[in-house]
Every structure is written in structure tokens, then in C-alpha cells.
N, C-alpha and C positions, 0 to 999 in steps of 0.2 A: 545412491542419490542420483546417479546418471539417468535413471528411468522416471524420475519425477518431472513431468512436463508442465509448463504453464497451461492453464485451462484454455482450450482451443475452440470450444463450441460457439463462441461469439465472433470468430474470425470473419465470418461472412458479413458482420455488421461493422467491425472496426479492426484496423491493423495499425498499431502505433508507428511503424516504420513508413507507412504510406500517408500519415497525417502530418502536413507541413507545420502544424502548430506544436507537435509533440517533440519532447527533448530527444527522442529516438528516431526522428525522421531521417530516412535514407540509410538506416542501418541494415546491413545484410547479414543473413544467418546461414549456417550450414546445418544440415540434418545429420551429417555423418562425422564431422570433425569435432571431437570433444576437447576443448582447450581450456575452459574455465574450471576452476576448482574451488572448493571450500575445504580447507585443512587437508589437502592432498586427495580429496574425493572429487572425482569429475562430476560435473552437473550437465544436464541437458543443454545443448547449444542455443536453445530458444530463449533462455533467461537473459535478461539485460544486466550488464555491469554498469554501475553508475559511479564507481570509484571506491566502493567498499571492498575489503578483502574477504568478508564473510557473509555479506547480505546481497542478494540479487532480487530482481523484481521483474514483473511484466505488467505494463499498462494494458489492461484488458479492454477498457472502454472509456471514452471521453465524450461527453455531450456538452458542447460549449454554449448552447442555447440555455440549458438548465443549469449549467455551471458545476457539473459533477464529474468525478473520475473514479474508476474502480481499478485498484492496483493489487495484484497478488504478489506475495513475498515468499522468499525461500532462503533458509540458512540460519545464521546466528546474528542477532541484532546486538552489536557490541559497541556501545558508546564509550566504554571504559578504555579499551585499547585502541580502537580504530575510528572513533568518533563517527559512527555510521549515520547518526541523525544529521550531522553537518552535511555529509555527502548527499543524503537523501533530500534534505531541504534545499541545498544550494543547486544541485544538479537536476533534480526532478520537480520538486514541489514548487519552488520559486518560479521557474519558467511556466508552469501550469497556472499559477496564480496570476502571472502577467497576462495570460491568455483568457482570464475571466473565470477560472475554476476556483470555487471556494467551498466545495463540499467534496470530501474525500472518504471513500470506503476502502479500508485496508483489509485484505484477506490474509490471515496469519496462521492458518493451520500447519503450514510448512516452515514456520519459524520455530526452530528446535530449542533455542535458548536465548536468553537476553542478559546483557550486562550493562546496566545504566550508570550514568555519571550525573551530570547536571541537567537542569531543565531549560536552559537558555534557548535552544533552537525550537523546542516544543512551544515555549511561550511566544517566540517570534512567529512561528507558523500560525498559532492560534490568533495572535494579534493582527496578522495580515490577511485574514479571511473574512473580514467585516462581520457585521452583526448577525447576518442570516447564514453564515457558513458554519461548518462543523467537520470533525474528524472522527470517523467511526472505525473501530478495530473489531473485526468479526472473526470468530472462531480461533482466537489465539489460545494456546494451551494454558491451563490453570496456573502453572508456575510463572509463566510470562505475565499474565494478568496480575498476579500477586506482586511481582516486581514493579509493574506499572503503578500499582497502588502504593507500594512502599516508597516510591519516589514522587508521590503526589501527582502523577501524570493524569490521574482521573479528573483533574481540573481542566486539562486541555483535550483529552481524548475520551470518547465515550466507548465503553466496552462492557462485555459480559451480559448476563441475564438474557433479555429478549433478543439481543443481537446474535447471540450464539445459537439460538433455536431456529434461525432461518437457514433452510437448506438452499443456499444461494445458487447452487448449480442447476436447480430446477427452474430458475427464473430467467426470463430475458432481462437485459440490463435495465431497461426503463421500469420494469415491475420491481426489480430489486431496489432501485433508487426510491421509488414511491413507497415501498414497504418500509424502508429505513427512514425515510422522511416522516412518515406517519408516526413511527415509534418515537422519533425525536420530538415531534410536536406534542405527543402525549406526555413525554417525559418532562417537557418544559411548561406544560399547561398546569396551573395549580388546581 
């Protein structure tokens, strides 16, 4: 797992540690010291810890004018034992909402497993992004999406189908956002 790096081809456009509105503003990273682990497996030092023992992330891009954020995830999403959604919501999402972000694109191909519990924080997140906001989960593994569906998180999160067919790494952030926004509009238009 130590060789899985956060996506870095947008670093010339945005760096969360240099964004004074970011929850990770001022954070310093090492390229050589591997200190963070998921179940005794070291991970690349560029991933951000937000309080979870098993889930890490990287804010790849934020656009405060259009109100969107793109976040890449790594690890195990474990609400059952570690209440990861609480940490994610309180430490990352809530501060971004306070800065005007109401559209979230979560990239989940490196989320290896999920253990869910209750939907309280998902509902709170959904309720606090106003009427034109949304939460998209792209490229999550099939068993993760099945668990999302089993816990009725599809009420709060959009995932699967057309979102998983987007090769997001070939897009610049604004084009990815516009592509996802158009899919949401088509999905919501009768």
C-alpha cells in the first residue's frame, strides 16, 4: 500500500496545504518518512489523516466560486468500529461546507472495504448542502456500492452507472466537475 500515491497531476492547479480555506492548510509532508499505517501496512506520506484509523484522503481540488471539491480516498471505510463518517464529516466536510462547498466528488477506487452502521452523518451532510448540492461517489468497488445500497445511502449519495464510466484522470478538474454536473442534471430531469 505504500506505493499508492494520491493523484498528483493537478498539483499545479491546487494544493490543499497551501489553501487557507482548507482543513489541511499548513500541513507539511515528507516524501521519505512513512509513518502512517492502515492495519500495520505503511501508506504513502502524502495521504492526509483526518482522525480515522483506517481511512485516509487527499483533497485534490477545491473551487470555491463554483462550490465543488474533489476528494480521493484510501483504505477501509469503517463506520462500525471507528465511526469514519463522523471524522470525515466533522474534520473535513463541515469546514468545507462553511467555506461554501456544497458539491462533493469522492473518488473511491482505493477504498478496499466498507463497514457501515447508521446513516445519521450522511443525512446531516446531505441536509447541510442546500438544494443544489450533491455528493457523488465515483469508481467505488462493487461490494462497497452494494453496502451503500444495503444501508440506503443511495438516498444521500449518488454512485454507480454513468459515474463509474468516467475516466476521471484524463480530465482537468473543471471538466470533470462539468461532466458530473451534467449527469446529475440528466438524472434529476424527468
